N, C-alpha and C positions, 0 to 999 in steps of 0.2 A: 644888698648884694648877694645874701645867701638866697634870697628867693630867686634872684636872676640865675643863679649856678642850678637851683633845683629844677626850674623851667628847661634850661639847657640839658641836663641830664636827661629829662624826661623825653625830651624830643629825639635826643640820639638813640635811647632805648626804642622808641617807637620805630625809628627807621631802620634800627639793626632787625627788629621783629619782622618789619614788612619784607626786608631783602632776603630772610631766611625762608618765607613763605614758598611751599613746592606748588608745580604746575599739577592740575588735576589728571588722573590716569585717563588714556585715550578710551573712546567707546565707539565701536563698529558692530553693528547686529543686522543682519537680513531677517526679513518678514518671513522667507521661505528658504529652504536650502536647494530646491530644485523646482523647475517649471517644465510643463508639457506644451509644445506649440503645436498648432495644425501644419500639415504638411505644404499647405498653400495658403500665402499671406499670413502665414502664423506669426503671433506675437504672445507676449506676456509680460507681467510687472513685478517688481518686487520693490518693498518699502524699506528704506534705510534709515536705520538711527544711528546717528554719529554726532561727535562734540568736537569734530575739527575737520580740516580740509580732507577730501578723499578723492580718490581717482579709480577707473576702472580700465579693464584690458579684456580680450577675447581670445581664447586660445585657438579659434577657427576664424576661417576668412568669411562664412555665410552668416555671421551673427553681427549685427548693429546695436550699439547703446546708445540710449538719450535718456537724459543727459550722460556724458560718459565721466564727469567730475563735478564737484560740487562742495559745497562747506554746511554742516549740519544735515538735519532730516531731509529726506528726498524720496521721490518716487521714481523708479527708472523704469523705462520700458524696453524691453529685448525683443528685436524684431528678427527673423530668420527669412532668409532667401527661400523661395520655393524649393521643396525637396521633390525633385523629379525621378529620383531611382527608387528601384523596388527595395530598398534596405532601409531600416530605421537608422537614424544617426544621431550623434550627441556632441556636445561640446561644454565649455564651460567660461564662465565670466568672472574675472578675478577682481574684487574690490580690496583697497589698499588705504591705510592711513600711516601719515608719519614716513620716515626712512628707514629702510632696510637695515637692519643691525642695530638700529637705536631703540630704546626704551619704549619710544613713543610710536613704535611700528607695530599694525595690527593687519592681518589679511583674512578675507572671508570668500568662498568660492561658492558659485552657484552653478549647478548643474542645469544644463538646458538640452532637453531629448525632443527628438522631432520625428513625427511619424512619416513612414513611407508614403509613396503615391501608389494608388490601386486603381485598376480597371478590369471589369470582366465583360463579356459579351455573352446573352443568354442565347445566342445562335452564332455558329461560325460557318455554316453551310446554308445555302438559300437555294430553292430549285423554283424556277417560273415556269409555267406553261407557256405555250407559243403566244397567247394574248397578252395584252397589255396589263401590268397589274403592279401591286405594292407590297412589299412585306416589312414588320417592324422588326428591328433589333433593339433589345432594351441593353442601355449601357448603364452600368453601375460603376461609378467612379466618386473618388475625392479629389480629383483633380483637373486641371486643363486638357483637353484633348483636341485633335484636329483629324479630319477624314479626308483620305486621298483617292480619287477614283482615276484608274489610267485615262489617259486621253484619247487613246483608242476605243474605249469603251462609253461611245457617245450615247448608246443606248440606255445607258444606265444613270439615274439621278438620285441625289439625296436632298432630305429637306433641311440639312444644315451639314457646314464643311468643318465648324468650330463648336466648341462647347466648353462647359464646366460641369462638373460634378454629374449627377443621374440625369439621363435624358432618353428619349425615344428617337432612335435614328431610322427613319423612314426611306426605304431604297425603292425606287421605280423603276421597273423596265418597260420599255416600248414595245409594241408588237413585232413579233419576230415572222420575217417573210422568207427566210432562209434557212441554213443549217443551225446545228448546234452552235452555241456561242456561250463564252465563259469570261468571267473578270475575276480579279481580287481587289476586293476593297481593304484599304489599309487605315486602322484607327491608332492613331500613335499618340503617345504622352510621354513627356519626357525622352529617355532613351530607349522605349519600348514600343514595339508595333504590334498589334493583333491584327489578324487576317480574318477577313470575311469571303468565303468562296462562293461565287454566284454563277448559276448554271441557267440558261434559257433553253428549253426544248426546242427543238428545229419545227419548222413548219411542214417539211416534206422530209419523208423518209422511204429510203429504198429497202424492199424487202430482201431477206438473204436469198441468195440462188438456191435452186430446188436441189434437196439431197439426192444423191444417184446411190441406190442399193447395190450392195455388192455380194454380200454372203448372209444367208443362204442364196443361191442364185435363183433366178425365177424358175418355177416348176420343179426344182430339185427334189430327189426322193433318197429315203433311206437316211435323213438327217437326225444328227443325234438329238436326244430328247432333252439333254442340256445343252442349249444352243446359244452361241454367242452371234448376235447379228451385228453386221458391218455395214458402212456406207461412207461415201467421199465426203470430205468436209464441204460444207458451204461457205461461200465468200460474201461478204458485206461490203457495197461499194461506199458506204459511210463509215467503215472500220469499226462497226459496232460489234460488241461479244455477241457470238451466235450460239444457243442454247439447242438442244435437242430433245424432243419427246418420241417414245417409240410406242407404236400400238400393236397387238397383236390379238387375233380374233382366230374362230374357228369358222366364221361366215364371212363372205366378201363384202356384207353390208355393215360389217363392224359393229354388231349389235351385241348387247349383253342382256337381252330380254329372254324371257322364258328358258330361262336356264342355260343359254348360250355363253360359250367362253369369250370373254374380252378383258384385256389388261392393257393399262397405259402405264409406262414407266419413264421416270425422268432420268436421262442419261446426262444432264450437265452440258458441259462443253466439249465432251469427248465423242468421237464418231464411230463407237462400238459401244453394245451393251450386252452384258450376259443375264439371260433370263433368269431369275432365280427362283427357279421351281422345275420339278420334272414334267414335262410335256406328255399329254397323252401318246401312247404309243400307236402307231400306223394311222396317224390322223393327218388331215389336210389344215394345215394354217395359213393366215394372211397376214402381212404386215406392212406397215407403213411407217415413216418417220417424217416429222414436222419440224423445220428449223425456224427459230424465232429469234427476235432481238429485243431489247428492252423498251421498244418504242411502237410496240403493236405490230411490225412488219413480220410476216412468216410466210412460209411456202412449204409444200407438201410434196413429198415425194410420190413416184407413181406406187402402185400397190404389186408386192410380189407373195408370190404362195409358195411353200415347200409342204413337203410329207414327210413327218417321221418315221422312223425304224422301230424296230421292237426292243432294240437295246437299250438299257435304262442306266442309271447312274446315281450316285450318292446326293441325297438331301443334306442340307447343313445341319450338323449334330447326328447324322447316321452313323451306326456302327455297322460292322460286318463280322464274323467269326472266320478267320482264316483258316484256322483249324482248332480241334480241341483234344484234350487229352484222352488217352485210351489207357492210361496207367496211373495209379494212385487215387486215393480217396478224393483229395482235393487238387485242383489243378494250379500250377504255377502260371501265373497270370500275366501277361505283358501286352501294353496297348501302344501301337504304332498310331502316332498323329501327325498330320502336316501342318506346317504354317508356310505361308508365301504361296498356296496354290489358290487359284481362280477358279470361277465356276465350270468352264470348259475342262478343266483338268480333272474333274470328278464323273466323267463318262465312265461307264463299265468298261474296263481295260485301257483307260486313258492314263494320263501322266501319274496321277496320284496312285491308281493302283499299280502301277509298274514300278514306281519308286519304294512303296512300301513293301511290295513283293521281293524286290532286290534286297531291302534290307532285311527283312525276315529271312530270307534264305541265307543271307551273309551272316545274321546271327547263329544260324543253325547249322552252318558248315564247318564249324570249329569245334572239337572236344573240349570238354566232355558235351557240349549240347546237343551235338549231332547224335550221340548215342542214347540222350536222354530225352528226344525230342517229344516222345509220346507222353511225358509228364506235363508237357506246357498246353495253355490254351491263349491264343493270341488274337487279338482284336485291331481291326483298322477303323479309326474314327476319323470323320469327316468334320472339317471345320472351314468354311469359306473366308476367303481372303480379298479385300478389295484390290489388291496389287499381287502381282507375281513378283518374288525374291524375298529380299528381307533388307533391312536397314544396316548401313555400313557407315558407323561413325567415323571411322578412320579415312573413309573415302568420300564422304561429304553425301552419300547416298539417303534417302529418306523413303521407306514404303510404309503403306498402311496395310499391316498383316493383322491375322486374326489374334495372336498371341503377342505381336510387337517384338519378335525375334531381333536380338541386335548384336552385330559383329562389332566387337569393340576394338580389335585391333589385336594384331598378332594371331593366334588361335583362340583368343577368350571369347565368350558368347554369355548372353542372358537371355531372359525371356520373362513373360509374365506368369508366373507359376500359379498364382492365385486363379486366374482365369482357366489355366489348365486343369487344376484339382477340381474346380467348380463343374466343367464341361464333364469330365471323368465322372464324378459324383453324380451328376444330373442325367447321363445318358447310358453308362455301361451297368447293367443289372447288378444289384448286389454291392455296389460302390457307395450308396448313399450313406452319408455319415452327418449327422448332426453338427458336428464339429469336423471339418475335413483336416484340420489340424490336431496336433496329438492331444487326446483326452486322458490318457492314462491305460487306455486298452488298444493294444494293436488290432486294427481294422483291415480291410481288404485293400484300401486305399495305401495303408501303411505298409503291405506286402506285396505292392505291384509295382512292377517297373514300367515307367512311361517313356517310350522312345520319340522324342520329337525330331521328326525329319525336316529340315530345313530346305526349301526348294531354291537353293543357291549353289551354284557351281564355284565352290571355295573351299580350300583346306582348312578346317577349324574344327572345333568340338570342345565342349564342356559339359561335365556332369555336375549337377546340383543334386546334393545328398542331404539328408536329415537324419539327426539321431534316432527318430522315430521309426525310421524304415522307409520313407517316401524316396523315390529317386526320379528325377528326369534328367536322361541323357542328350544332350542336343548335338544331333548330327545333321550337317549339311550334305548335299547330294553333289560332293566333290567328283570330277571326273579327271582328276590329276593323275596322269599315267606314270608317275615318278616312283616307282618302288611301293611304298606302303601309304601312301598319299590319298588314297581313292577313298569314295564313301564307304565301300565295304569293310575296310579297315579301320575308320572312325567308327563303325559300328561295333566292331569286334572291341575296340578299346574302351569306347565311352560306356556303351550298352551292356556287352558282355562281360567286360572287366570291371569297371568301377559301379555301373548301376546295379547288375545282378550280383555279380561276384564280390562286391564289396573291396575289390583289391587296390591295393596302393601303388602310385607310379614307381618304376625300378629306374627310371632314368636319371642322369646327374645333370642339372642345370649348369649352363656357363656360368651364372653369378657363383654358384656354389663349387665349382672345380677347383679341386685340391683344397677344399675346406671340409672340416668336421662338423658333424651335426651339433646345433647348439642345445644347451640344455630346455630353451623354449620350445625348441622343436621336438625334443624327446617327451616334454611334458605332453604337448598336443597330440603327437602320435600315441602315446600310452592311453590317453583318454579316449581316443577313438577305438583302440583296441577293446577296450571295454564295451563299446557299442555294438561289437562283432565286426569290426572292419580289420583289414590289414594282415591278412594271414600270411601273404606272401614276403613280407619284410619282417626281420627282427632287429633288435639294438645288441644281441651277443652273437658271437662266431663260434661259441663253446657247443661243438655238434652233439653233447652229451645233455644240453639243456635248450637247444634252438628249438623253435616252433615246429620244425619239421624234421626232427631227430628221428621218428620212425621210419623216413624213407632214406636215412643214410646209410648206404651199404647195401639197399634193398637191390635184388637181383632186377636188372632190366631199367634202374632208374641212374640217374647222373646227377644226384642232389646233394649239394654240400653248402659251403658258406661263402658267397662272393660277394666281397667288400665294394660298396659303390650301389647306393639304392636310396628311394625316398629323396631324391635331388642333392644328395651330397657324396662325396667322394669317401669320406670316411666316417666310420662310426656306424653304420647301416649296412646290413648284409642282405642279399636276395638268394634264393636257392639255387638257380642255375644260371648260366651265363647270359642265354637270350631269353626274351619273352615278349608275349603283346605289350605289356606294362613298359616295355623300354622303346620299341620303334614301330607297334601296330602290327607286328607280324601275326599270322593266323595260328598263334601257337600260344597257349597258357602253361607255364610250367606246372610241375606235379602237385605242390602244395596249393597252387591256385585251382588247379582242377578239382582236388579233394574236397576244398572248401565250397566250390559251386555245386558238387554233388551233395554235399551235407545240406546245403540250403534247399536244393531240390527235392530231396528225399524226405525232408521233415516236413516242408510246406505241404509235400503230397499226403503226409500222416496227419497233419494236422497238429503237429508239436512245434515246440519253440525252433525258430530258424538258426538262432545263435547259440553258441556255447557258453554266453554271458546272460545273467539274469539280473538287471538292475545293477549293471556294472561289475557282478561277482561271478566268476568261473564256477558254473553250475552244473553237475551233471544231468542230463535230459531223460527223465524215464521213458521208457520203451524206446529208446533212441532206433530208428529205423536204419540209421546209417551204421554200415560194419566194413572196416578197413579193408579185411580180406575179401570181401564182396567187390568194393571198389577196385582193387587190384586185378581182380579177375576180370572186370568190364572196361578197364583203363585200357583202352585201344591204342593211343600213342602214348607210350611211357616216356619217351625222351626225344628231344630233336637231334636230327641229324648233325655230327659235328660240323659237315660241310655247310650246315645252312644257319650257323650260330650267327654269322654275320656276313650277309650278302655283300655284292658288289654296290649294290643301291643304299647302303647304309652307311654312313661316316658318322660316328658320334660327335664329331666335331661341329658338322654342318647339318645333321639331320634335325628339323623343325618339330619339336615334340608338341604334341595337343596339351593345352593348358591344364594345370592341376585341378582337382575336382574343388567346388565350392561345397565347404561343410558347415552345416548350419545345427548348432545345438538347440534342441528343443526341451525347455523348462518344462 
């Protein structure tokens, strides 16, 4: 009995122990966390280690999984559809065991990255001669591709219209018995198409028509030695582009042997050409023009002759002295340069001469320059431009000129100052400088005004000035007859006022009307005063402290403190009601004239031009300037009251010239 009880108790305990035994923990491991698959028929494998039933799913439609489920360990293959796009792409495969939310749940994620499709062609343009021939285009690719040739291009065939990966595509053109023909061959892969442009030259070509010479006319005499030859444009039955070449010689055989003159010039597609050299005077020349296309077709004009006169002209980079100083040890030098002037403009007495002379006379028509003209040496410097005029960005006009001068909109202008300073330093004697920019010592370039006359009838102008003394006054040849909008007035304001006089603008801008000058503008103003600028504006109205206090109450002068200057209504004062620095009139107020005379006399004596030395107000030893002498020679001491504001000037509508551009040189 006891034995039976013991056996029963043991069995019960064994069953109890068995019923309490726990399931093993879930196991799910992947051999890799990511795989890379090829864009074309790409696949990869992953090994699964598991101790239970598992399943899988994909986050993207372009992946398939085999097998997608199983029990225990397995090798799973991931296959990607072809990636025909131009971008890499990625997706994920999720493996799980158990039920989500239960203790037996595990999840593993496999990242799948597939490369993009690529296809490049080593050639995208093919040109065949008229005879039959073949050309090879190398295809570099990692995907399937196909070739399409337009049905109308039956003269063109390919060695293969489909392919995969790298290949040589051979295109063959049959013999051409007609005119030019072309086709576009398309190489497509996925959603992308590459194009090969194919051209086959014509079998027959029509020559351009013969150019008809027009100027100089045949047997013309007294022709300018700087001549622009002109002819009628040729036509081409094949619609080809026609280019011209010009030959000019001093003999009818067009021979260059034995020292004879013969030059050939490429005129491009333009039916005129300016000969870029001064022809020999009183000499008979012969000229002809050949028109040609790109297919060896050409025709040559008849031969014309002309005889040059004695008058000369300016060569590119040539300078001439308009007049020299007869007073002072050293001259005050001004250089007038033109931009937008083409070769025919440079004949003696031609447009370049006329515009430069007009600008020079305008500069010296106004006091004090008129009285002190004999202290100046003035140059005219030639620079050939390819096109007449100037670029106007606000009007969509682009011109190729010597200094790339630009109308920026409104009255603002800019130019290539580096080219200008280089030309001046190279061509004008004594202007050479190892460093045309400030080297610590003020040289001739730093004390010379350059007036850039722009061959464009438009009212605008800007003076560019540097703290080391350089200045370029940009002055277009405006023919505007409204009041003071003319070229002459622009020269007075930009060159005489800003460039040489270093004067401040005295007008009020519409943006600053009824506004007080800001602290920032005050600081900038005072900084430039220390460089010798702005003698005609002050930031105080105290007549006992103002810059021009020595003029206040002086007999014959009407100098005081008139608020409104330097672009602001309040906080800046000018000495007189009217001035060139307001509306371009031909009148500089008394303090402006005084500062101009100071610079003239000091430069002529070879002393400092400015009262300031390194930003500090410093007396000038042996200063040739004397106030009483200035007054005695000051011809026009004030402007008549009736002329303060003429009917042509309305401060609310008058278009002021742009403020100067000031560049501080460290």
